[in-house]
GUVO-511399 format. One record per atom (N, C-alpha, C, O, CB): x negated, z negated, y negated. Coordinates in pm, whole numbers, padded with zeros to 5 digits, always signed. Each point is the difference from the previous one (the first is absolute). Glycine has a CB too. Example, Ala and Ser with C-alpha at 12.3 -4.5 7.8 and 13.67 -1.06 7.14 Angstrom:
<pts>
-01319-00780+00569/+00089+00000-00119/-00090+00000-00120/-00104-00066+00002/+00293-00059+00115/-00154+00197-00222/-00082-00006-00119/+00077-00073-00109/-00051-00017-00111/-00067+00232+00174/
</pts>
This chain:
<pts>
-13235-08332-18373/+00069-00090+00090/+00056-00116-00081/-00068-00053-00088/-00083+00118+00283/+00270-00104-00166/+00066-00108-00074/-00072-00132+00024/-00063-00020+00104/+00284+00140-00087/-00209-00209-00114/-00070-00129+00008/+00046-00080+00121/-00083-00056+00073/+00059+00056-00321/+00155-00006+00271/+00051-00078+00113/-00049+00054+00134/-00043-00076+00086/+00243+00019-00222/-00193+00188+00153/-00044+00057+00128/-00151-00017+00018/-00045-00025+00112/+00235+00191-00120/-00267-00153-00098/-00145-00020+00008/-00031-00147+00030/-00093-00030+00076/+00056+00220-00238/+00113-00280+00103/-00019-00143+00025/+00028-00034+00146/-00081-00066+00066/+00144+00017-00303/+00052+00094+00288/+00036-00031+00138/-00091+00070+00100/-00029-00055+00106/+00265+00023-00180/-00279+00151+00042/-00095+00070+00087/-00133-00074+00004/-00063-00010+00106/+00175+00230-00158/-00157-00271-00061/-00123-00080-00004/+00014-00126+00084/-00090-00033+00078/+00040+00123-00307/+00162-00161+00213/+00024-00122+00079/+00000+00032+00150/-00061-00071+00079/+00195-00026-00269/-00066+00205+00226/+00008+00037+00142/-00136+00040+00055/-00035-00039+00112/+00271+00113-00147/-00312+00001-00041/-00131+00045+00045/-00096-00117+00017/-00071-00009+00101/+00109+00227-00217/-00040-00307+00020/-00087-00118+00010/+00040-00087+00119/-00085-00046+00075/+00050+00050-00325/+00164-00026+00267/+00049-00083+00110/-00033+00063+00135/-00051-00068+00089/+00234-00016-00235/-00154+00212+00162/-00023+00068+00126/-00148+00001+00038/-00035-00028+00115/+00236+00169-00160/-00286-00109-00050/-00144+00005+00029/-00056-00138+00030/-00088-00013+00086/+00069+00212-00232/+00066-00301+00078/-00048-00135+00026/+00047-00048+00138/-00078-00062+00073/+00080+00013-00320/+00122+00076+00282/+00051-00039+00132/-00077+00071+00110/-00035-00061+00101/+00264+00022-00199/-00257+00167+00079/-00076+00076+00101/-00140-00057+00016/-00050-00012+00112/+00182+00217-00166/-00195-00240-00055/-00136-00054+00007/-00003-00136+00068/-00088-00025+00082/+00031+00151-00290/+00150-00212+00176/-00005-00137+00050/+00061-00020+00138/-00050-00082+00077/+00057+00012-00310/+00098+00143+00266/+00077-00035+00119/+00009+00107+00109/+00017-00035+00117/+00108-00107-00266/-00136+00268+00116/+00033+00102+00098/-00118+00052+00082/+00021+00077+00093/+00161-00016-00243/-00302-00099+00117/-00112+00045+00080/-00041+00142-00035/+00018+00045-00113/+00056-00195+00294/-00128+00219-00083/-00053+00133-00022/+00110+00103-00018/+00083+00018+00089/-00283-00080+00043/+00200+00129-00244/+00088+00114-00028/+00146-00025+00031/+00061+00073+00078/-00253+00071-00031/+00248-00247-00107/+00140-00038+00018/+00033-00027+00146/+00114+00022+00043/-00056+00115-00243/-00154-00185+00276/+00014-00032+00143/+00040+00121+00084/+00059-00015+00107/+00003-00215-00172/-00094+00346+00017/+00025+00123+00073/-00097+00007+00117/-00119-00027-00018/+00203+00145-00190/-00036-00084+00325/-00085+00010+00118/+00004+00142+00051/+00083+00036+00085/-00042-00278-00026/-00133+00325-00111/-00005+00139+00039/-00141+00036+00042/-00096-00039-00068/+00285+00094-00087/-00204+00016+00260/-00123+00052+00057/-00086-00110+00062/-00009-00007+00123/+00016+00190-00290/-00071-00269+00086/-00085-00106+00055/-00019-00111-00104/+00017+00024-00119/-00136+00144+00266/+00085-00289-00101/-00024-00110-00095/-00116+00030-00096/+00004-00038-00117/+00083-00121+00288/-00189+00227-00122/-00114+00033-00085/+00041+00095-00112/-00039-00019-00115/-00116-00015+00310/+00234+00137-00162/+00046+00094-00102/+00086-00071-00104/-00014+00026-00119/+00006+00159+00287/+00096-00273-00125/+00087-00071-00094/-00082-00090-00092/+00033-00014-00118/+00154+00021+00286/-00293-00067-00115/-00088-00081-00086/-00068+00089-00103/-00010-00036-00117/-00028-00129+00304/-00011+00282-00144/-00067+00090-00093/+00095+00054-00106/-00037+00014-00116/-00123+00048+00298/+00284-00031-00142/+00100+00046-00098/+00025-00110-00104/+00008+00027-00119/+00100+00122+00294/-00096-00273-00127/+00023-00109-00095/-00119-00018-00093/+00017-00036-00117/+00130-00077+00284/-00269+00139-00118/-00118-00010-00086/+00002+00109-00106/-00038-00025-00115/-00092-00074+00305/+00172+00220-00155/+00009+00107-00098/+00113-00023-00100/-00004+00051-00111/-00090+00106+00281/+00196-00233-00131/+00112-00027-00089/-00031-00107-00106/+00074-00012-00097/+00077+00077+00283/-00257-00141-00169/-00032-00106-00096/-00020+00056-00141/+00060-00054-00094/-00166-00078+00280/+00026+00237-00207/-00012+00053-00137/+00131+00059-00052/+00027-00005-00120/-00266+00052+00167/+00321+00010+00042/+00130+00054-00042/+00091-00113-00047/+00066+00012-00102/-00089+00180+00266/+00025-00304-00088/+00081-00115-00041/-00052-00058-00131/+00079-00044-00083/-00027-00006+00324/-00183+00050-00260/-00059-00048-00125/+00046+00087-00116/+00037-00051-00106/-00237-00038+00230/+00198+00220-00107/+00042+00091-00106/+00150-00014-00029/+00040+00001-00117/-00222+00157+00185/+00264-00170+00036/+00145-00015-00023/+00033-00133-00068/+00089-00005-00084/-00047+00149+00285/-00113-00249-00165/+00022-00128-00068/-00042+00009-00146/+00067-00055-00087/-00103-00067+00304/-00074+00191-00243/-00043+00021-00138/+00100+00081-00080/+00024-00028-00117/-00259+00017+00195/+00294+00113-00014/+00103+00080-00066/+00122-00085-00035/+00054+00010-00110/-00135+00193+00234/+00124-00285-00030/+00115-00088-00026/-00031-00099-00112/+00085-00026-00085/-00014+00049+00326/-00191-00076-00242/-00040-00092-00107/-00004+00072-00134/+00039-00057-00102/-00173-00078+00268/+00087+00257-00168/-00004+00078-00123/+00141+00026-00052/+00025-00010-00120/-00239+00116+00194/+00307-00073+00018/+00140+00020-00040/+00057-00128-00062/+00071+00005-00101/-00043+00167+00283/-00059-00287-00120/+00053-00127-00051/-00057-00034-00137/+00071-00056-00085/-00045-00022+00319/-00152+00110-00256/-00063-00042-00125/+00051+00077-00122/-00011-00049-00113/-00190-00010+00245/+00257+00175-00112/+00044+00080-00113/+00145-00017-00038/+00053+00080-00078/-00223+00079+00144/+00237-00260-00015/+00144-00017-00026/+00026-00114-00098/-00068-00102+00001/+00118+00190+00228/+00048-00067-00314/+00049-00107-00086/+00125-00057+00065/+00101+00069+00012/-00197+00039-00224/+00088-00233+00252/+00109-00061+00076/+00046-00129-00067/-00074-00062-00076/-00015+00164+00288/+00211-00140-00181/+00055-00126-00050/+00068-00073+00114/+00027+00058+00106/+00004+00038-00338/-00003-00223+00211/+00075-00079+00098/-00077-00023+00128/-00122-00017+00001/+00329+00108-00098/-00132-00090+00206/-00060-00031+00130/-00101+00107+00044/-00092-00029+00076/+00302-00091-00014/-00193+00242-00110/-00093+00107+00035/-00141-00027-00053/-00099+00037+00063/+00291+00124-00063/-00199-00225-00112/-00130-00034-00059/-00075-00097+00089/-00121+00015+00021/+00214+00023-00251/-00023-00139+00282/-00063-00099+00088/-00029+00058+00138/-00102-00033+00062/+00220-00149-00186/-00030+00269+00173/-00023+00066+00129/-00123+00090-00009/-00077+00011+00096/+00325-00019-00044/-00266+00072-00167/-00118+00085-00016/-00128-00083+00007/-00099+00045+00058/+00233+00115-00199/-00133-00278+00083/-00119-00086+00005/-00031-00040+00144/-00116+00002+00042/+00168-00089-00273/+00051+00053+00307/-00020-00039+00141/-00053+00117+00081/-00098-00014+00073/+00284-00155-00093/-00123+00285+00007/-00042+00116+00078/-00136+00052-00044/-00079+00047+00083/+00319+00012-00050/-00269-00068-00162/-00132+00042-00047/-00109-00093+00054/-00108+00046+00035/+00212+00050-00244/-00074-00225+00217/-00096-00095+00056/-00025+00029+00148/-00114-00002+00046/+00189-00171-00212/+00032+00199+00240/-00013+00035+00142/-00081+00130+00014/-00085+00010+00088/+00306-00124-00035/-00195+00211-00138/-00072+00127+00007/-00148-00018-00029/-00084+00061+00067/+00292+00057-00136/-00242-00201-00028/-00141-00024-00033/-00070-00068+00117/-00112+00036+00034/+00170-00054-00279/+00007-00081+00308/-00060-00067+00117/-00016+00099+00115/-00102-00001+00069/+00205-00219-00140/-00003+00304+00092/-00007+00099+00106/-00113+00100-00025/-00072+00037+00093/+00319-00063-00056/-00262+00068-00162/-00108+00092-00033/-00137-00064+00019/-00094+00067+00043/+00246+00046-00205/-00163-00241+00130/-00127-00069+00021/-00033-00006+00150/-00114+00024+00040/+00153-00162-00250/+00061+00106+00292/-00020-00006+00144/-00040+00137+00055/-00094+00010+00078/+00261-00197-00063/-00095+00291-00054/-00031+00135+00047/-00136+00048-00051/-00069+00074+00071/+00314-00025-00064/-00283-00088-00127/-00132+00036-00052/-00112-00063+00082/-00103+00063+00026/+00202-00042-00255/-00079-00146+00270/-00100-00065+00086/-00011+00070+00135/-00110+00018+00052/+00157-00236-00167/+00066+00258+00171/-00001+00071+00128/-00071+00135-00016/-00083+00036+00083/+00298-00150-00014/-00184+00187-00175/-00066+00129-00025/-00151-00018-00017/-00078+00078+00053/+00288+00008-00161/-00249-00188+00034/-00143-00026-00020/-00069-00034+00131/-00112+00044+00024/+00161-00123-00257/+00016+00001+00317/-00062-00035+00129/-00011+00124+00088/-00098+00014+00074/+00191-00247-00090/+00004+00324+00009/-00010+00124+00077/-00117+00085-00049/-00069+00063+00080/+00319-00067-00040/-00271+00007-00171/-00108+00082-00056/-00136-00059+00032/-00091+00072+00040/+00245+00002-00224/-00171-00205+00166/-00131-00060+00013/-00036-00042+00143/-00118+00000+00035/+00146-00077-00267/+00069+00043+00313/-00031-00042+00136/-00006+00120+00094/-00103+00026+00063/+00213-00247-00107/-00005+00291+00054/+00013+00117+00086/+00147+00032-00002/+00083-00090+00012/-00286+00034+00139/+00238+00182-00165/+00142+00031-00010/+00072-00043+00126/-00040+00037+00111/-00011+00155-00264/+00156-00269+00138/+00084-00047+00111/-00086-00058+00112/-00002+00055+00110/+00175+00118-00168/-00243-00282+00032/-00094-00054+00099/+00065-00041+00131/-00067-00002+00103/-00070-00075-00292/+00264+00044+00189/+00065-00043+00123/+00035+00116+00092/+00042-00023+00114/+00047-00171-00238/-00104+00317+00079/+00032+00115+00085/-00086+00002+00125/+00042+00051+00104/+00025+00078-00307/-00187-00185+00195/-00090-00005+00116/+00046-00104+00102/-00050-00002+00113/-00139+00075-00260/+00282-00159+00110/+00046-00106+00090/+00116+00044+00088/+00049-00079+00081/-00125-00087-00248/+00121+00289+00152/+00108+00054+00082/-00058+00099+00100/-00080+00086-00035/+00247-00116-00154/-00127+00017+00313/-00039+00095+00104/+00123+00037+00081/+00087-00083+00026/-00322-00013-00016/+00240+00221+00030/+00114+00050+00077/-00054+00087+00112/-00080+00091-00023/+00234-00099-00179/-00108-00021+00323/-00041+00080+00116/+00119+00009+00094/+00042-00101+00057/-00286+00031-00079/+00298+00188+00037/+00119+00016+00083/+00116-00075-00062/+00035+00024-00116/-00177+00001+00321/+00203-00114-00129/+00111-00081-00050/-00044-00140-00040/+00085-00086-00024/+00067+00217+00168/-00281-00156-00152/-00050-00133-00034/-00060+00004-00140/-00085+00084-00031/+00040-00136+00274/+00090-00040-00327/-00055-00016-00135/-00066-00137-00009/+00052-00098+00053/+00127+00251-00153/-00293-00157+00032/-00072-00126-00019/-00025-00019-00149/-00048+00091-00068/-00062-00074+00297/+00144-00134-00277/-00032-00038-00137/-00091-00121+00007/+00034-00100+00064/+00186+00191-00156/-00335-00083+00027/-00095-00110-00001/+00012-00072-00133/-00031+00057-00106/-00126+00065+00263/+00202-00245-00152/+00011-00083-00121/-00127-00084-00009/-00022-00091+00080/+00277+00083-00067/-00339+00041-00110/-00127-00068-00016/-00005-00065-00138/-00037+00066-00098/-00077+00097+00255/+00150-00290-00167/+00002-00064-00131/-00139-00038-00052/-00010-00053-00111/+00234-00031+00169/-00328+00109+00017/-00135-00034-00045/-00036-00142+00036/+00042-00051+00104/-00019+00213-00290/-00099-00226+00100/-00051-00134+00029/+00106-00109-00011/-00022-00112+00046/-00198+00190-00127/+00333-00047+00021/+00100-00103-00027/+00097-00025+00115/+00076-00097-00003/-00095+00159-00234/+00019+00023+00339/+00095-00018+00109/-00044+00072+00125/-00108+00059+00005/+00289-00082-00172/-00096+00018+00267/-00030+00063+00127/+00045+00145-00001/+00096+00037-00068/-00074-00258+00184/-00093+00303-00041/+00036+00140+00013/+00076+00023+00129/-00032-00060+00103/-00170+00127-00238/+00302+00018+00129/+00082+00031+00117/+00019+00150+00012/-00010+00074-00098/+00129-00295+00077/-00091+00265+00144/+00040+00137+00027/+00145-00005+00045/+00035-00073+00093/-00272+00146-00029/+00322+00004-00129/+00142+00007+00034/+00025+00132+00072/-00012+00107-00059/+00077-00251-00142/-00031+00136+00327/+00030+00118+00081/+00151+00021+00004/+00076-00094+00023/-00285+00058+00117/+00251+00160-00164/+00143+00033-00002/+00023+00129+00075/-00087+00086+00010/+00117-00204-00229/+00091+00130+00272/+00042+00123+00067/+00080+00082-00101/+00090-00053-00065/-00085-00060+00296/-00038+00240-00243/+00061+00087-00100/+00100+00094+00068/-00035+00070+00095/-00173-00083-00239/+00329+00013+00095/+00102+00096+00045/+00040+00085-00120/+00029-00052-00108/+00056-00107+00289/-00082+00291-00160/+00036+00093-00107/+00131+00071+00035/+00031+00022+00117/-00274+00009-00176/+00319+00004-00045/+00120+00080+00022/-00030+00146-00031/-00114+00035-00029/+00263-00233-00026/-00048+00282+00060/-00018+00144-00020/-00046+00036-00141/-00056+00108-00020/+00230-00071+00191/-00153-00123-00267/-00034+00029-00139/-00135-00058-00042/-00037+00011-00117/+00279-00006+00069/-00314-00066+00139/-00132-00055-00031/+00001-00145-00043/-00107-00056-00026/+00044+00282-00037/+00179-00290+00055/+00005-00141-00035/-00038-00083+00122/+00032+00037+00113/+00146+00006-00287/-00244-00153+00152/-00046-00082+00111/+00055-00142-00010/+00047-00043-00105/-00254+00182+00121/+00198-00208+00096/+00035-00141+00006/-00110-00070+00079/-00037+00046+00108/+00289+00000-00123/-00302-00155-00039/-00105-00077+00067/+00061-00116+00077/+00082-00075-00052/-00246+00139-00127/+00123-00078+00306/+00040-00113+00082/-00127-00079+00031/-00090+00053+00065/+00290+00072+00036/-00210-00250-00146/-00122-00078+00023/-00028-00019+00149/+00090-00030+00078/-00051-00087-00296/-00164+00135+00255/-00045-00024+00137/-00073-00133+00008/+00035-00087+00079/-00054+00334-00037/-00084-00262-00127/-00082-00121+00007/-00081-00016-00128/-00026+00096-00072/+00014-00077+00323/-00028-00142-00276/-00095-00032-00107/-00120-00062+00068/+00012-00101+00070/+00171+00066-00247/-00299+00094+00158/-00122-00049+00062/-00099-00046-00106/-00003+00054-00110/+00038+00100+00305/-00115-00252-00160/-00106-00044-00090/-00102+00112-00017/+00002+00099+00073/+00031-00339-00001/-00120+00224-00168/-00098+00101-00036/-00080+00043+00123/-00052-00084+00073/+00038-00011-00305/+00006+00225+00254/-00072+00055+00115/-00128+00072-00040/-00078+00039+00087/+00296-00016+00029/-00241-00006-00243/-00113+00081-00043/+00035+00146+00019/+00115+00040-00021/-00279-00223+00080/+00066+00263-00019/+00026+00141+00030/+00064+00009+00138/-00043-00068+00093/-00152+00144-00237/+00298+00008+00157/+00068+00012+00128/+00062+00139+00013/+00018+00072-00098/+00029-00319+00100/-00017+00282+00119/+00073+00122+00033/+00124-00040+00078/+00002-00105+00065/-00214+00245-00061/+00316-00059-00011/+00121-00031+00075/+00061+00128+00055/-00008+00106-00061/+00049-00308-00082/+00020+00190+00261/+00066+00113+00065/+00124-00049+00073/+00014-00119+00030/-00234+00239-00004/+00309-00027+00002/+00117-00027+00084/-00032+00049+00140/-00038+00116+00018/+00201-00096-00215/-00149-00108+00297/-00028+00038+00138/+00104-00062+00092/+00007-00122+00013/-00253+00140-00062/+00326+00065+00111/+00096-00044+00102/+00086-00118-00046/+00010-00100+00071/-00171+00181+00100/+00221-00069-00285/+00090-00104-00050/-00071-00123-00055/+00061-00106-00014/+00102+00187+00177/-00291-00067-00193/-00077-00111-00057/-00077+00049-00123/-00041+00116-00008/+00020-00224+00236/+00004+00018-00320/-00088+00024-00113/-00133-00066+00034/-00006-00121+00020/+00200+00130-00189/-00300+00070+00176/-00133-00050+00038/-00086+00001-00125/-00025+00105-00060/+00046-00020+00299/-00068-00203-00278/-00082-00017-00120/-00140-00039+00045/-00020-00103+00065/+00221+00034-00207/-00299+00152+00107/-00138-00021+00042/-00086-00027-00122/-00009+00084-00089/+00042+00064+00291/-00095-00264-00206/-00090-00035-00109/-00134+00068+00017/-00041+00031+00112/+00156-00249-00138/-00185+00243-00085/-00129+00067+00007/-00114-00096+00032/-00111+00044+00034/+00197+00123-00197/-00062-00297+00154/-00105-00097+00031/-00026-00001+00150/+00093+00012+00080/-00027-00154-00280/-00192+00128+00236/-00038+00001+00141/+00056-00123+00071/-00002-00111-00054/-00208+00238-00002/+00259-00107+00176/+00048-00111+00080/+00142-00044-00029/+00046-00100+00057/-00277+00029-00046/+00303+00141-00096/+00138-00041-00028/+00093+00066+00101/-00015+00117+00034/-00037-00144-00280/+00145-00049+00291/+00101+00049+00094/+00108+00076-00076/+00038-00041-00110/-00085-00152+00267/+00096+00302-00100/+00110+00070-00067/+00127-00085+00001/+00028-00073+00096/-00129+00293-00029/+00177-00209-00174/+00127-00071-00011/+00109+00097+00043/+00004+00114-00046/-00088-00264-00144/+00172+00104+00278/+00108+00086+00050/+00134-00063-00038/+00027-00116+00030/-00171+00198+00163/+00226-00003-00260/+00132-00045-00041/+00104+00095+00058/-00013+00122-00012/-00079-00224-00201/+00194+00048+00274/+00106+00082+00057/+00085+00059-00111/+00048-00071-00089/-00046-00070+00296/+00016+00272-00202/+00083+00067-00100/+00108+00086+00064/+00061+00083-00067/-00257-00083-00089/+00220-00019+00284/+00100+00080+00069/+00140-00021-00057/+00082+00092+00003/-00222-00104+00203/+00168-00107-00259/+00133-00028-00053/+00022+00064-00137/+00114+00004-00048/-00115-00217+00175/-00105+00264-00190/+00014+00065-00131/+00018+00149+00020/-00093+00070+00040/-00050-00247-00151/+00262+00225+00084/+00030+00141+00013/+00089+00044-00115/+00077-00079-00055/-00100+00066+00306/+00010+00138-00285/+00084+00056-00106/+00125+00060+00062/-00004+00061+00107/-00199-00014-00252/+00314-00064+00077/+00125+00056+00053/+00027+00137-00053/+00100+00062+00035/-00010-00288-00013/
</pts>
């Protein structure tokens, strides 16, 4: 492969992978099948992104460059090293904590999806309820229904145009949210 094409391919690969990691969310913000599946796909892609960033860095390190390309290589190599460090920490946390620990925070039942954001001792925990609409190809769109404070263990069902959320604690009243206005076209 020619030096110029290898150089530009390395720049593009490092840029694309860094943008995806920092800004695009799970799997290039692709919404297919379910939020839980997309989170798991993004977790499996972390080692692939680490390997591709390493490949781009290896390509950059073996080139003899002059002029502006020499300085651009230093900038992109620095970005690649930082990206690899970040991805290595994520991979290590997946190995030592539990693979894709947030996968347990997604629940899907019928057209209702729940994501539980539990920041631990540093913040408040919330449950985000959303209405899921799918098209013929399996892609989905989430429409937010409500954000509720931490409920502990709970069950939820759709009943007569309402979302009924029942906590497992004794004496708790079920929460009823109207969802009749949420429909898929």
